[in-house]
MARKOLKE-8852 format. One record per residue (C-alpha): residue number from 1; residue in three letters; chain; x negated, y negated, z. Coordinates in pm, whole numbers, plus 50000, padded with zeros to 5 digits. Each point is the difference from the previous one (the first is absolute). Layout:
N
+-----+---------+--------+-------+-------+-------+
: num : residuo : cadena :     X :     Y :     Z :
+-----+---------+--------+-------+-------+-------+
: NUM :     ALA :      A :     X :     Y :     Z :
...
+-----+---------+--------+-------+-------+-------+
% end
This chain:
171
+-----+---------+--------+-------+-------+-------+
: num : residuo : cadena :     X :     Y :     Z :
+-----+---------+--------+-------+-------+-------+
:   1 :     UNK :      A : 50002 : 50008 : 50006 :
:   2 :     UNK :      A : 49873 : 49628 : 49911 :
:   3 :     UNK :      A : 50024 : 49759 : 50275 :
:   4 :     UNK :      A : 50324 : 49834 : 49990 :
:   5 :     UNK :      A : 50057 : 49641 : 49963 :
:   6 :     UNK :      A : 50031 : 49857 : 50354 :
:   7 :     UNK :      A : 50171 : 49669 : 50135 :
:   8 :     UNK :      A : 50067 : 49821 : 50307 :
:   9 :     UNK :      A : 50353 : 49885 : 50027 :
:  10 :     UNK :      A : 49952 : 49667 : 50172 :
:  11 :     UNK :      A : 50371 : 49948 : 50035 :
:  12 :     UNK :      A : 50005 : 50297 : 50276 :
:  13 :     UNK :      A : 49639 : 49963 : 50145 :
:  14 :     UNK :      A : 49827 : 49787 : 50264 :
:  15 :     UNK :      A : 49796 : 49707 : 49859 :
:  16 :     UNK :      A : 49677 : 50184 : 50102 :
:  17 :     UNK :      A : 50107 : 50332 : 49846 :
:  18 :     UNK :      A : 49786 : 50170 : 49742 :
:  19 :     UNK :      A : 50133 : 50281 : 49745 :
:  20 :     UNK :      A : 49947 : 50349 : 50129 :
:  21 :     UNK :      A : 49754 : 50167 : 49788 :
:  22 :     UNK :      A : 50077 : 50325 : 49809 :
:  23 :     UNK :      A : 49748 : 50192 : 50205 :
:  24 :     UNK :      A : 50149 : 49925 : 50326 :
:  25 :     UNK :      A : 50356 : 50058 : 49873 :
:  26 :     UNK :      A : 49880 : 50332 : 49845 :
:  27 :     UNK :      A : 49820 : 50121 : 50327 :
:  28 :     UNK :      A : 50331 : 49927 : 50191 :
:  29 :     UNK :      A : 50180 : 50241 : 49757 :
:  30 :     UNK :      A : 49743 : 50255 : 50045 :
:  31 :     UNK :      A : 49969 : 50000 : 50376 :
:  32 :     UNK :      A : 50409 : 49954 : 50054 :
:  33 :     UNK :      A : 50103 : 50290 : 50208 :
:  34 :     UNK :      A : 50372 : 49920 : 49928 :
:  35 :     UNK :      A : 50186 : 49871 : 49717 :
:  36 :     UNK :      A : 50382 : 49889 : 49960 :
:  37 :     UNK :      A : 50140 : 50067 : 49651 :
:  38 :     UNK :      A : 50307 : 49829 : 49860 :
:  39 :     UNK :      A : 50198 : 50172 : 49727 :
:  40 :     UNK :      A : 50345 : 49912 : 49859 :
:  41 :     UNK :      A : 50300 : 50239 : 50012 :
:  42 :     UNK :      A : 50180 : 50071 : 49666 :
:  43 :     UNK :      A : 50278 : 49761 : 50112 :
:  44 :     UNK :      A : 49753 : 49713 : 50078 :
:  45 :     UNK :      A : 49960 : 50031 : 50378 :
:  46 :     UNK :      A : 49643 : 49979 : 50135 :
:  47 :     UNK :      A : 49836 : 50286 : 50190 :
:  48 :     UNK :      A : 49698 : 49956 : 50214 :
:  49 :     UNK :      A : 49805 : 50259 : 50186 :
:  50 :     UNK :      A : 49643 : 50049 : 50140 :
:  51 :     UNK :      A : 49757 : 50250 : 49852 :
:  52 :     UNK :      A : 49630 : 50116 : 49993 :
:  53 :     UNK :      A : 49811 : 49921 : 49677 :
:  54 :     UNK :      A : 49665 : 49991 : 49847 :
:  55 :     UNK :      A : 49801 : 49750 : 49798 :
:  56 :     UNK :      A : 49812 : 50169 : 49708 :
:  57 :     UNK :      A : 49916 : 49906 : 49666 :
:  58 :     UNK :      A : 50160 : 49659 : 50026 :
:  59 :     UNK :      A : 50348 : 50130 : 50101 :
:  60 :     UNK :      A : 50203 : 50080 : 50301 :
:  61 :     UNK :      A : 50109 : 50353 : 50027 :
:  62 :     UNK :      A : 50273 : 50133 : 50201 :
:  63 :     UNK :      A : 50185 : 50324 : 50052 :
:  64 :     UNK :      A : 50368 : 50090 : 50062 :
:  65 :     UNK :      A : 50255 : 50293 : 49993 :
:  66 :     UNK :      A : 50204 : 50040 : 49690 :
:  67 :     UNK :      A : 50344 : 49908 : 50183 :
:  68 :     UNK :      A : 49862 : 49724 : 50218 :
:  69 :     UNK :      A : 50170 : 49663 : 49926 :
:  70 :     UNK :      A : 49659 : 49845 : 49859 :
:  71 :     UNK :      A : 49982 : 50305 : 49746 :
:  72 :     UNK :      A : 50393 : 49975 : 49904 :
:  73 :     UNK :      A : 49964 : 49605 : 49967 :
:  74 :     UNK :      A : 49701 : 50045 : 49752 :
:  75 :     UNK :      A : 50169 : 50207 : 49767 :
:  76 :     UNK :      A : 50218 : 49707 : 49888 :
:  77 :     UNK :      A : 49744 : 49705 : 50082 :
:  78 :     UNK :      A : 49627 : 50043 : 50039 :
:  79 :     UNK :      A : 49928 : 49644 : 50105 :
:  80 :     UNK :      A : 49882 : 49982 : 50345 :
:  81 :     UNK :      A : 49843 : 49786 : 50290 :
:  82 :     UNK :      A : 49736 : 50158 : 50231 :
:  83 :     UNK :      A : 49909 : 49769 : 50308 :
:  84 :     UNK :      A : 49747 : 50044 : 50275 :
:  85 :     UNK :      A : 49834 : 49774 : 50271 :
:  86 :     UNK :      A : 50017 : 49931 : 50369 :
:  87 :     UNK :      A : 50300 : 49851 : 50196 :
:  88 :     UNK :      A : 49770 : 49724 : 50148 :
:  89 :     UNK :      A : 50040 : 49647 : 49951 :
:  90 :     UNK :      A : 49650 : 49870 : 50030 :
:  91 :     UNK :      A : 49807 : 50253 : 49846 :
:  92 :     UNK :      A : 49976 : 50251 : 49715 :
:  93 :     UNK :      A : 50098 : 50017 : 49632 :
:  94 :     UNK :      A : 50332 : 50131 : 49879 :
:  95 :     UNK :      A : 50035 : 50111 : 49664 :
:  96 :     UNK :      A : 50296 : 50046 : 49769 :
:  97 :     UNK :      A : 49937 : 50219 : 49683 :
:  98 :     UNK :      A : 50230 : 49988 : 49693 :
:  99 :     UNK :      A : 50016 : 50275 : 49747 :
: 100 :     UNK :      A : 50149 : 50304 : 49822 :
: 101 :     UNK :      A : 49972 : 50330 : 50159 :
: 102 :     UNK :      A : 49901 : 50273 : 49759 :
: 103 :     UNK :      A : 50038 : 50375 : 50095 :
: 104 :     UNK :      A : 49635 : 50169 : 49999 :
: 105 :     UNK :      A : 50002 : 50351 : 49874 :
: 106 :     UNK :      A : 49657 : 50033 : 49867 :
: 107 :     UNK :      A : 49822 : 50299 : 50200 :
: 108 :     UNK :      A : 49661 : 49837 : 49998 :
: 109 :     UNK :      A : 50134 : 49671 : 50136 :
: 110 :     UNK :      A : 50219 : 50158 : 50260 :
: 111 :     UNK :      A : 49689 : 50215 : 50118 :
: 112 :     UNK :      A : 49801 : 49664 : 50040 :
: 113 :     UNK :      A : 50310 : 49857 : 50187 :
: 114 :     UNK :      A : 50021 : 50286 : 50242 :
: 115 :     UNK :      A : 49645 : 49955 : 50094 :
: 116 :     UNK :      A : 50025 : 49648 : 50034 :
: 117 :     UNK :      A : 50296 : 50053 : 50235 :
: 118 :     UNK :      A : 49817 : 50270 : 50212 :
: 119 :     UNK :      A : 49701 : 49739 : 50014 :
: 120 :     UNK :      A : 50185 : 49684 : 50081 :
: 121 :     UNK :      A : 50222 : 50175 : 50289 :
: 122 :     UNK :      A : 49695 : 50241 : 50148 :
: 123 :     UNK :      A : 50182 : 50310 : 49899 :
: 124 :     UNK :      A : 50344 : 49883 : 50141 :
: 125 :     UNK :      A : 50170 : 49990 : 49648 :
: 126 :     UNK :      A : 49909 : 50322 : 49830 :
: 127 :     UNK :      A : 50149 : 50037 : 49666 :
: 128 :     UNK :      A : 49975 : 50303 : 49752 :
: 129 :     UNK :      A : 50051 : 49922 : 49618 :
: 130 :     UNK :      A : 50314 : 50218 : 49886 :
: 131 :     UNK :      A : 50207 : 49966 : 49690 :
: 132 :     UNK :      A : 49930 : 49654 : 49888 :
: 133 :     UNK :      A : 50010 : 49848 : 50351 :
: 134 :     UNK :      A : 49902 : 50091 : 50378 :
: 135 :     UNK :      A : 50109 : 50215 : 50269 :
: 136 :     UNK :      A : 49916 : 50013 : 50364 :
: 137 :     UNK :      A : 49984 : 50384 : 50053 :
: 138 :     UNK :      A : 50069 : 50308 : 49789 :
: 139 :     UNK :      A : 50385 : 50022 : 50051 :
: 140 :     UNK :      A : 50062 : 49627 : 49990 :
: 141 :     UNK :      A : 50196 : 49795 : 49725 :
: 142 :     UNK :      A : 49822 : 49829 : 49742 :
: 143 :     UNK :      A : 49905 : 49641 : 50071 :
: 144 :     UNK :      A : 49990 : 49764 : 49712 :
: 145 :     UNK :      A : 49711 : 49741 : 49963 :
: 146 :     UNK :      A : 50010 : 49660 : 49867 :
: 147 :     UNK :      A : 49758 : 49721 : 49893 :
: 148 :     UNK :      A : 50056 : 49640 : 50008 :
: 149 :     UNK :      A : 49759 : 49772 : 49814 :
: 150 :     UNK :      A : 50024 : 49646 : 50110 :
: 151 :     UNK :      A : 50136 : 49762 : 49757 :
: 152 :     UNK :      A : 50022 : 49719 : 50275 :
: 153 :     UNK :      A : 49847 : 49995 : 50336 :
: 154 :     UNK :      A : 50105 : 49729 : 50289 :
: 155 :     UNK :      A : 49740 : 49990 : 50292 :
: 156 :     UNK :      A : 50123 : 49784 : 50298 :
: 157 :     UNK :      A : 49705 : 49875 : 50218 :
: 158 :     UNK :      A : 50103 : 49916 : 50372 :
: 159 :     UNK :      A : 49853 : 49756 : 50243 :
: 160 :     UNK :      A : 49903 : 49762 : 49708 :
: 161 :     UNK :      A : 50289 : 50099 : 49799 :
: 162 :     UNK :      A : 49954 : 50045 : 49631 :
: 163 :     UNK :      A : 50204 : 50169 : 49710 :
: 164 :     UNK :      A : 49779 : 50162 : 49733 :
: 165 :     UNK :      A : 50131 : 50135 : 49685 :
: 166 :     UNK :      A : 49804 : 50274 : 49831 :
: 167 :     UNK :      A : 50126 : 50033 : 49650 :
: 168 :     UNK :      A : 49902 : 50297 : 49764 :
: 169 :     UNK :      A : 50051 : 49916 : 49618 :
: 170 :     UNK :      A : 50160 : 50243 : 49801 :
: 171 :     UNK :      A : 49781 : 50141 : 49744 :
+-----+---------+--------+-------+-------+-------+
% end
């Protein structure tokens, strides 16, 4: 991924604020233990839920069961927002990622992702690659895996408040 176009929005930033650079924002995504995902139901109502994910190859990846509400929603609308940060007012960086969730079925990518989950979570999230997705154990149901490549990322600095937009040009 090329570096995005980065802009500080002075309308929503302290006079002393500077734009959050992409490396800082990316590290926040890499280190995040928890994301919130927002999807849209077929009737237009929003749905949000927490999930774990990994940042790999310039995308956020997450897993979900076939019948979970987010998976049902993604069958009709692949546009999502993923959010992470901390619930403190004076410190930290909150990040909001906009993009499209695309199902991952390539076995070599799934194997790399299974290792990434295992590494990030010190073995607590162990996935096996199975029939174009993941599973936790031999008799478990298949788990769908999705990739979200950012189209736009907002970084909200706290303390000295600043709103940064990282925009990825479509090629």
